[in-house]
N, C-alpha and C positions, 0 to 999 in steps of 0.2 A: 508028660510033656518034658521028662530029662531027655525020655531017647529019641524024643521029636524031633528035638534043637541040636540037638549032638554034634548032624553035620550039617548044619543050617551054619553059613559063614555069618558072623555080624564083625561090622565094622566101627569104627570110636565113633558115635555123632555130633554131628554138629547142628545147631548147637546142643550141648547135654540132653539127655535125657534125662526126668525126674521120675526115680523109683518110687510108685506108690506101694512097697514095702518100706522105704528106707525112709521116704519122705524129705530127697536130697537128689542133688545131680551123680548124676553116671555115667562116664566115658569110659571105661573098660569094657571089652567084648565081654570076658565072662564073667564078671562083676552082672552085667548086662543079663547072662545066660541064667547066673544063678538066681538070678533077684525073677526074671520069669517062671522059674520055675516054684522059686518060693510063694510068688504072687498066687498061684491053682490052692495053696491052702493056709496060708498067712493070713491074716486081718491088713485089709487093705485101707491104708495110710490116706486118703482121697483129700478129707480137709489139712492134711498135715502138709500132704505134697500141693493144693494151690497155694494155701499160706506161704508153704517155701519157693515159691516160684513169683506171687504178686513181693513177697517181700525181696527179694534176685530184680525187682525191673518192672515183672511181665504185666506187661497191661490187658494183653490180645489174648484172646484162649478159643482153640477153633477145634470144634467138636465133632469128629468121623461118625459115621453112624446112625441108624437108626432114633427117631426120638430124640428128644431133646431135655433131657432130665439132667444130664452133667450140665448145661449150658446154666439152667436153672438153679444148681448147685451150687456151682462158681459165683452170679451173682448173691445168693446170698451167705456167699464166704467171703466175700472181697469187695461187696457192698455196690458199690457206684465207680469205683474206682476200674473198673475191667470191664472191657469190648468182647462182646460174647458172639460167636459166630459158630451155627448148628448148618453142617453138610448131611444131610441124609439120603440125595438121591440126584441120578447123572446127572439134571441141572442145576441144584445147587452147585456142582461141581466146576459145569463152565459159568456161572455167573461167578463163581468166586475167583474163577481163574481167570476173568474178563476186566475183573475189578481191578487183579492185582497189578495187573498190568501198568509199566511206566507212561 
């Protein structure tokens, strides 16, 4: 992973990325790069990451990819205070994009 990421440009994200290794916000590109490398072998702190985001005021979680496993976990971690959206197919992207328009 380190080799694969070494030449990839990573820009400071807005909003911050929540690292699943540190369970906190990260904006430094090199910290993001090292976190992605560590995530391959380190313990992923998913529950801590979701709890951190909820404590920071995040109330809307969007899962990208096949299935709804993470969406279900989020609902159990933050209970009813979260809105979850699962986007797993091209049609889901189009529907989400249309609903996000002002």
